[in-house]
C-alpha positions in Angstrom: 2.6 31.4 27.4 -0.6 29.6 28.4 -1.6 29.6 24.8 1.5 27.6 23.9 0.8 25.0 26.6 -2.8 24.8 25.4 -1.6 24.2 21.8 1.0 21.6 22.9 -1.7 19.8 25.0 -4.0 19.8 22.0 -1.3 18.4 19.7 -0.4 15.7 22.2 -4.1 14.8 22.6 -4.5 14.4 18.9 -1.3 12.4 18.6 -2.4 10.2 21.5 -5.8 9.5 19.8 -4.0 8.6 16.5 -1.7 6.3 18.4 -4.6 4.7 20.3 -6.5 4.1 17.0 -3.4 2.5 15.4 -2.8 0.3 18.5 -6.5 -0.9 18.6 -6.4 -1.8 14.9 -3.3 -3.9 15.4 -4.7 -5.7 18.5 -8.3 -6.2 17.5 -8.3 -6.7 13.7 -7.2 -10.0 12.3 -6.4 -10.1 8.6 -8.2 -12.7 6.5 -6.0 -15.0 4.4 -7.1 -15.9 0.9 -5.7 -17.3 -2.3 -4.7 -14.8 -4.9 -4.8 -15.7 -8.6 -3.2 -13.5 -11.2 -4.0 -14.2 -14.8 -1.1 -13.5 -17.2 -1.9 -13.3 -20.9 -0.2 -15.9 -23.0 1.3 -13.2 -25.2 3.4 -12.1 -22.3 4.7 -15.6 -21.5 5.2 -16.6 -25.2 5.8 -13.4 -27.2 5.2 -13.8 -30.9 8.3 -14.4 -33.0 9.4 -11.7 -35.4 10.1 -12.5 -39.0 13.7 -13.2 -39.9 13.9 -10.5 -42.6 12.7 -7.7 -40.3 15.0 -5.9 -37.9 13.7 -5.2 -34.4 12.7 -1.6 -33.8 11.8 -0.7 -37.3 
């Protein structure tokens, strides 16, 4: 039975360290705001027109 308590104590210690690391990241790290520019190709905005005599998909 002492081995089970030792294992549970070890798991609780590891979980506590992970929780402490996550908490410290939330409290001490401030995200930086910055502008994001996404370039969209003109072919996506204005697709080329298909010829009238051609059927789509062929």
